[in-house]
N, C-alpha and C positions, 0 to 999 in steps of 0.2 A: 565117290567113296563106297567102296561096300558098307553092308550094315555093321558088322562083326568089326571093322577098321576103323570108322567114327565112332563104336564104343570106343574102339579105345585108343582112341583121338583124344573124348573127353575125357577120358582117367585119367593118361597122361600127365592132359591140359590141368586139372583138379588137383594129382600129385605132385605135381612140381609150385601147383602156386594156393598151397594148402589153405590158409590164410584169408586166402581173398574170397571176395561175392563174387559169383556171377547171375549175369542176370543171364533168356537166352538169346536175346540180341550180341550181347558183354561178346557169349560165345561162341556162338558163330563168327564175328566179325575176329576174332583169335585167333579161330581153327580156320577161317579163307575160307567157307559156305558160305551158303545162299543165303537171303537175308527176307528171300516171299514170305512170305503172311504159311505156305505152307508148310514148306520145308519148317516154318521155328518150330512151326506147331508137334510133326516127324521129331526134333530136340526137344520138347518139353514134357511129351509124352517117357521119352527116353528118358532123362532125365527123372522124373516122380518114378519112375519105373528104379532105376540105380538109389533113389530116396527111400523104397518102398522094405530094399535090400536092406541098407544100412550103409550105405555106402557114406548119401550126403543129406544134408541137412536142409530147409527149408529155413535159413533166419530173417525173412518176409517172405509175403506172396514175390512170387519170380525171381529168388534170390535164389539160390542155391551153394552152396558151401564144403568144403571136402569132414564127411564127419572126425574130429578127433580127440 
């Protein structure tokens, strides 16, 4: 998947499940992405960026949810 496409899939997933709290590994499994540590770290960075932009919140360490 291209970077832009991955972002789109992440945003779409959170939009489709606004009440769900995702851990990074769970999000990867949901999207069918590899669950190796380097891939997880890239997604963790993407989720951090989406959190700083105000799209997501972090209700707990390593957990992400759509900001309502």
